[in-house]
N, CA, C and O atoms as CSV, one atom per row, in Angstrom:
chain,resi,resn,atom,element,x,y,z
A,1,MET,N,N,12.140,213.305,-39.692
A,1,MET,CA,C,10.642,212.991,-39.357
A,1,MET,C,C,10.443,211.480,-39.470
A,1,MET,O,O,10.049,211.070,-40.562
A,2,PRO,N,N,10.634,210.704,-38.613
A,2,PRO,CA,C,10.429,209.265,-38.648
A,2,PRO,C,C,8.926,208.913,-38.943
A,2,PRO,O,O,8.023,209.511,-38.359
A,3,VAL,N,N,8.686,207.928,-39.864
A,3,VAL,CA,C,7.366,207.385,-40.114
A,3,VAL,C,C,7.494,205.879,-39.753
A,3,VAL,O,O,8.309,205.160,-40.330
A,4,ILE,N,N,6.770,205.484,-38.902
A,4,ILE,CA,C,6.754,204.035,-38.450
A,4,ILE,C,C,5.252,203.444,-38.842
A,4,ILE,O,O,4.210,203.994,-38.487
A,5,THR,N,N,5.313,202.371,-39.543
A,5,THR,CA,C,4.159,201.523,-39.911
A,5,THR,C,C,4.129,200.285,-39.051
A,5,THR,O,O,5.139,199.593,-38.914
A,6,VAL,N,N,2.952,199.991,-38.457
A,6,VAL,CA,C,2.758,198.847,-37.641
A,6,VAL,C,C,1.509,198.062,-38.227
A,6,VAL,O,O,0.368,198.521,-38.175
A,7,ASN,N,N,1.840,196.795,-38.809
A,7,ASN,CA,C,0.781,195.908,-39.147
A,7,ASN,C,C,0.527,194.920,-38.043
A,7,ASN,O,O,1.425,194.194,-37.616
A,8,TRP,N,N,-0.784,194.896,-37.557
A,8,TRP,CA,C,-1.195,194.048,-36.626
A,8,TRP,C,C,-2.524,193.516,-36.872
A,8,TRP,O,O,-3.291,194.045,-37.677
A,9,TRP,N,N,-2.852,192.338,-36.106
A,9,TRP,CA,C,-4.222,191.840,-36.513
A,9,TRP,C,C,-5.292,192.706,-36.077
A,9,TRP,O,O,-5.226,193.425,-35.080
A,10,GLN,N,N,-6.201,192.621,-36.793
A,10,GLN,CA,C,-7.518,193.425,-36.648
A,10,GLN,C,C,-8.199,192.931,-35.332
A,10,GLN,O,O,-8.111,191.755,-34.978
A,11,GLY,N,N,-8.890,193.887,-34.615
A,11,GLY,CA,C,-9.470,193.434,-33.391
A,11,GLY,C,C,-9.096,194.160,-32.139
A,11,GLY,O,O,-9.771,194.069,-31.114
A,12,ASN,N,N,-7.999,194.891,-32.236
A,12,ASN,CA,C,-7.397,195.594,-31.074
A,12,ASN,C,C,-8.271,196.811,-30.971
A,12,ASN,O,O,-8.658,197.399,-31.981
A,13,ASN,N,N,-8.580,197.189,-29.761
A,13,ASN,CA,C,-9.480,198.387,-29.717
A,13,ASN,C,C,-8.704,199.784,-29.596
A,13,ASN,O,O,-7.474,199.819,-29.560
A,14,ARG,N,N,-9.379,200.754,-29.545
A,14,ARG,CA,C,-8.857,202.096,-29.631
A,14,ARG,C,C,-7.824,202.325,-28.466
A,14,ARG,O,O,-6.778,202.925,-28.712
A,15,GLN,N,N,-8.049,201.941,-27.425
A,15,GLN,CA,C,-7.182,202.149,-26.260
A,15,GLN,C,C,-5.888,201.429,-26.563
A,15,GLN,O,O,-4.836,201.993,-26.259
A,16,ALA,N,N,-5.863,200.287,-27.108
A,16,ALA,CA,C,-4.620,199.543,-27.430
A,16,ALA,C,C,-3.933,200.285,-28.606
A,16,ALA,O,O,-2.708,200.403,-28.612
A,17,ARG,N,N,-4.633,200.741,-29.513
A,17,ARG,CA,C,-3.851,201.641,-30.418
A,17,ARG,C,C,-3.267,202.882,-29.952
A,17,ARG,O,O,-2.203,203.303,-30.406
A,18,ARG,N,N,-3.990,203.527,-28.984
A,18,ARG,CA,C,-3.428,204.686,-28.461
A,18,ARG,C,C,-2.297,204.342,-27.578
A,18,ARG,O,O,-1.347,205.125,-27.609
A,19,GLU,N,N,-2.225,203.408,-26.863
A,19,GLU,CA,C,-1.076,203.048,-26.055
A,19,GLU,C,C,0.174,202.688,-26.972
A,19,GLU,O,O,1.296,203.134,-26.732
A,20,LEU,N,N,-0.096,201.880,-27.998
A,20,LEU,CA,C,0.862,201.547,-29.041
A,20,LEU,C,C,1.453,202.657,-29.581
A,20,LEU,O,O,2.683,202.685,-29.611
A,21,VAL,N,N,0.760,203.672,-30.058
A,21,VAL,CA,C,1.262,204.964,-30.714
A,21,VAL,C,C,2.003,205.663,-29.770
A,21,VAL,O,O,3.090,206.118,-30.126
A,22,ALA,N,N,1.578,205.847,-28.519
A,22,ALA,CA,C,2.306,206.624,-27.448
A,22,ALA,C,C,3.656,206.070,-27.220
A,22,ALA,O,O,4.696,206.723,-27.305
A,23,GLY,N,N,3.558,204.742,-26.904
A,23,GLY,CA,C,4.757,203.967,-26.585
A,23,GLY,C,C,5.850,204.036,-27.677
A,23,GLY,O,O,7.016,204.298,-27.384
A,24,ILE,N,N,5.438,203.790,-28.958
A,24,ILE,CA,C,6.443,203.995,-30.029
A,24,ILE,C,C,6.958,205.409,-30.127
A,24,ILE,O,O,8.158,205.643,-30.265
A,25,THR,N,N,6.066,206.319,-30.056
A,25,THR,CA,C,6.532,207.817,-30.175
A,25,THR,C,C,7.501,208.083,-29.058
A,25,THR,O,O,8.476,208.794,-29.300
A,26,ASP,N,N,7.330,207.586,-27.873
A,26,ASP,CA,C,8.221,207.722,-26.793
A,26,ASP,C,C,9.565,207.210,-27.018
A,26,ASP,O,O,10.561,207.878,-26.740
A,27,VAL,N,N,9.621,205.926,-27.564
A,27,VAL,CA,C,10.873,205.371,-27.992
A,27,VAL,C,C,11.745,205.960,-28.900
A,27,VAL,O,O,12.955,206.132,-28.761
A,28,VAL,N,N,10.840,206.335,-30.097
A,28,VAL,CA,C,11.575,207.022,-31.171
A,28,VAL,C,C,12.184,208.394,-30.836
A,28,VAL,O,O,13.297,208.747,-31.226
A,29,THR,N,N,11.325,209.166,-30.050
A,29,THR,CA,C,11.794,210.482,-29.575
A,29,THR,C,C,13.147,210.448,-28.724
A,29,THR,O,O,14.113,211.202,-28.834
A,30,ARG,N,N,12.967,209.392,-27.861
A,30,ARG,CA,C,14.062,209.139,-26.835
A,30,ARG,C,C,15.436,208.789,-27.754
A,30,ARG,O,O,16.490,209.387,-27.540
A,31,VAL,N,N,15.323,207.861,-28.694
A,31,VAL,CA,C,16.548,207.358,-29.333
A,31,VAL,C,C,16.921,208.356,-30.421
A,31,VAL,O,O,18.113,208.542,-30.665
A,32,SER,N,N,15.896,209.061,-31.142
A,32,SER,CA,C,16.390,209.880,-32.208
A,32,SER,C,C,16.564,211.392,-31.747
A,32,SER,O,O,17.161,212.163,-32.498
A,33,GLY,N,N,16.123,211.778,-30.684
A,33,GLY,CA,C,16.204,213.091,-30.245
A,33,GLY,C,C,15.201,214.119,-30.857
A,33,GLY,O,O,15.163,215.307,-30.534
A,34,CYS,N,N,14.399,213.527,-31.772
A,34,CYS,CA,C,13.428,214.521,-32.365
A,34,CYS,C,C,12.319,214.600,-31.535
A,34,CYS,O,O,12.071,213.753,-30.677
A,35,PRO,N,N,11.543,215.725,-31.787
A,35,PRO,CA,C,10.260,216.137,-30.985
A,35,PRO,C,C,9.134,215.126,-31.315
A,35,PRO,O,O,9.040,214.524,-32.385
A,36,ASP,N,N,8.283,215.014,-30.253
A,36,ASP,CA,C,7.054,214.150,-30.484
A,36,ASP,C,C,6.327,214.484,-31.690
A,36,ASP,O,O,5.867,213.574,-32.379
A,37,ASP,N,N,6.174,215.708,-32.018
A,37,ASP,CA,C,5.252,216.055,-33.204
A,37,ASP,C,C,5.876,215.546,-34.530
A,37,ASP,O,O,5.163,215.393,-35.521
A,38,ALA,N,N,7.261,215.273,-34.551
A,38,ALA,CA,C,7.811,214.925,-35.858
A,38,ALA,C,C,7.668,213.433,-36.122
A,38,ALA,O,O,8.041,212.970,-37.200
A,39,VAL,N,N,7.114,212.629,-35.124
A,39,VAL,CA,C,6.993,211.213,-35.319
A,39,VAL,C,C,5.581,210.852,-35.916
A,39,VAL,O,O,4.572,211.316,-35.385
A,40,THR,N,N,5.518,210.186,-36.806
A,40,THR,CA,C,4.192,209.686,-37.406
A,40,THR,C,C,4.119,208.129,-37.222
A,40,THR,O,O,5.051,207.410,-37.582
A,41,VAL,N,N,3.047,207.669,-36.686
A,41,VAL,CA,C,2.838,206.178,-36.561
A,41,VAL,C,C,1.612,205.842,-37.301
A,41,VAL,O,O,0.571,206.477,-37.133
A,42,ILE,N,N,1.719,204.832,-38.134
A,42,ILE,CA,C,0.552,204.517,-39.040
A,42,ILE,C,C,0.250,202.982,-38.486
A,42,ILE,O,O,1.099,202.091,-38.519
A,43,VAL,N,N,-0.958,202.833,-38.024
A,43,VAL,CA,C,-1.366,201.479,-37.615
A,43,VAL,C,C,-2.313,200.899,-38.614
A,43,VAL,O,O,-3.256,201.588,-39.002
A,44,ARG,N,N,-2.136,199.692,-39.057
A,44,ARG,CA,C,-2.867,199.140,-40.129
A,44,ARG,C,C,-3.362,197.828,-39.367
A,44,ARG,O,O,-2.579,196.992,-38.914
A,45,ASP,N,N,-4.684,197.747,-39.283
A,45,ASP,CA,C,-5.395,196.536,-38.862
A,45,ASP,C,C,-5.523,195.622,-40.040
A,45,ASP,O,O,-6.077,196.004,-41.071
A,46,VAL,N,N,-4.995,194.363,-39.902
A,46,VAL,CA,C,-5.021,193.418,-40.983
A,46,VAL,C,C,-5.878,192.225,-40.475
A,46,VAL,O,O,-5.657,191.703,-39.383
A,47,ALA,N,N,-6.862,191.818,-41.311
A,47,ALA,CA,C,-7.633,190.616,-40.967
A,47,ALA,C,C,-6.838,189.386,-40.996
A,47,ALA,O,O,-6.138,189.152,-41.981
A,48,PRO,N,N,-6.879,188.648,-40.087
A,48,PRO,CA,C,-6.125,187.263,-40.159
A,48,PRO,C,C,-6.131,186.471,-41.372
A,48,PRO,O,O,-5.135,185.848,-41.739
A,49,ASP,N,N,-7.279,186.478,-42.033
A,49,ASP,CA,C,-7.398,185.875,-43.247
A,49,ASP,C,C,-6.676,186.559,-44.547
A,49,ASP,O,O,-6.707,186.133,-45.702
A,50,HIS,N,N,-6.013,187.741,-44.056
A,50,HIS,CA,C,-5.323,188.346,-45.082
A,50,HIS,C,C,-3.839,188.406,-44.699
A,50,HIS,O,O,-3.073,189.227,-45.204
A,51,TRP,N,N,-3.462,187.485,-43.771
A,51,TRP,CA,C,-2.002,187.459,-43.105
A,51,TRP,C,C,-1.578,186.041,-43.219
A,51,TRP,O,O,-2.217,185.115,-42.720
A,52,GLY,N,N,-0.416,185.894,-43.931
A,52,GLY,CA,C,0.201,184.561,-44.065
A,52,GLY,C,C,1.173,184.211,-43.204
A,52,GLY,O,O,1.915,185.158,-42.942
A,53,LYS,N,N,1.451,183.179,-42.657
A,53,LYS,CA,C,2.598,182.577,-41.747
A,53,LYS,C,C,2.882,181.300,-41.989
A,53,LYS,O,O,2.014,180.447,-41.807
A,54,GLY,N,N,4.129,180.970,-42.434
A,54,GLY,CA,C,4.521,179.601,-42.509
A,54,GLY,C,C,3.762,178.880,-43.708
A,54,GLY,O,O,3.706,177.651,-43.688
A,55,GLY,N,N,3.167,179.599,-44.764
A,55,GLY,CA,C,2.578,178.942,-45.731
A,55,GLY,C,C,1.171,178.810,-45.585
A,55,GLY,O,O,0.491,178.289,-46.470
A,56,HIS,N,N,0.623,179.308,-44.380
A,56,HIS,CA,C,-0.745,179.166,-44.218
A,56,HIS,C,C,-1.368,180.546,-43.851
A,56,HIS,O,O,-0.660,181.522,-43.605
A,57,LEU,N,N,-2.778,180.577,-43.825
A,57,LEU,CA,C,-3.491,181.874,-43.585
A,57,LEU,C,C,-3.554,181.868,-41.957
A,57,LEU,O,O,-3.909,180.857,-41.352
A,58,ALA,N,N,-3.222,182.950,-41.359
A,58,ALA,CA,C,-3.232,183.139,-39.956
A,58,ALA,C,C,-4.446,182.695,-39.313
A,58,ALA,O,O,-4.422,182.121,-38.224
A,59,ASP,N,N,-5.652,182.975,-40.038
A,59,ASP,CA,C,-6.903,182.533,-39.327
A,59,ASP,C,C,-7.041,181.057,-39.209
A,59,ASP,O,O,-7.840,180.550,-38.422
A,60,GLU,N,N,-6.243,180.349,-40.013
A,60,GLU,CA,C,-6.327,178.898,-39.952
A,60,GLU,C,C,-5.439,178.320,-38.805
A,60,GLU,O,O,-5.621,177.194,-38.341
A,61,LEU,N,N,-4.443,179.194,-38.375
A,61,LEU,CA,C,-3.482,178.827,-37.342
A,61,LEU,C,C,-3.952,179.230,-35.847
A,61,LEU,O,O,-3.676,178.505,-34.891
A,62,ARG,N,N,-4.584,180.274,-35.728
A,62,ARG,CA,C,-4.994,180.748,-34.396
A,62,ARG,C,C,-6.113,179.993,-33.815
A,62,ARG,O,O,-7.085,179.673,-34.498
A,63,PRO,N,N,-5.981,179.660,-32.391
A,63,PRO,CA,C,-7.074,179.115,-31.823
A,63,PRO,C,C,-8.217,179.850,-31.777
A,63,PRO,O,O,-8.113,181.076,-31.783
A,64,ARG,N,N,-9.421,179.271,-31.726
A,64,ARG,CA,C,-10.662,179.889,-31.658
A,64,ARG,C,C,-10.786,180.746,-30.363
A,64,ARG,O,O,-10.546,180.260,-29.258
A,65,GLY,N,N,-11.179,182.068,-30.545
A,65,GLY,CA,C,-11.250,182.914,-29.489
A,65,GLY,C,C,-9.973,183.435,-28.941
A,65,GLY,O,O,-9.945,184.071,-27.887
A,66,GLY,N,N,-9.031,183.202,-29.567
A,66,GLY,CA,C,-7.601,183.660,-29.001
A,66,GLY,C,C,-6.763,184.243,-29.991
A,66,GLY,O,O,-7.131,184.330,-31.162
A,67,ARG,N,N,-5.685,184.639,-29.601
A,67,ARG,CA,C,-4.594,185.471,-30.430
A,67,ARG,C,C,-3.437,184.836,-30.422
A,67,ARG,O,O,-3.172,184.123,-29.455
A,68,ARG,N,N,-2.614,184.957,-31.390
A,68,ARG,CA,C,-1.294,184.408,-31.506
A,68,ARG,C,C,-0.373,185.507,-31.739
A,68,ARG,O,O,0.830,185.286,-31.873
């Protein structure tokens, strides 16, 4: 029973999360041979000001209006 956790920046919509969960589930079932319903995917939306990269908060690194 694989459990996969994805941490990504806040702001992705429900459709993006749906596609992410479906895609990850497809890959895990193909590689592991387990059934779809055995795969759990947890998606955590993290605010960029709670994400550090290279010693800086991510909201200080990303350009205005865009994503990195």
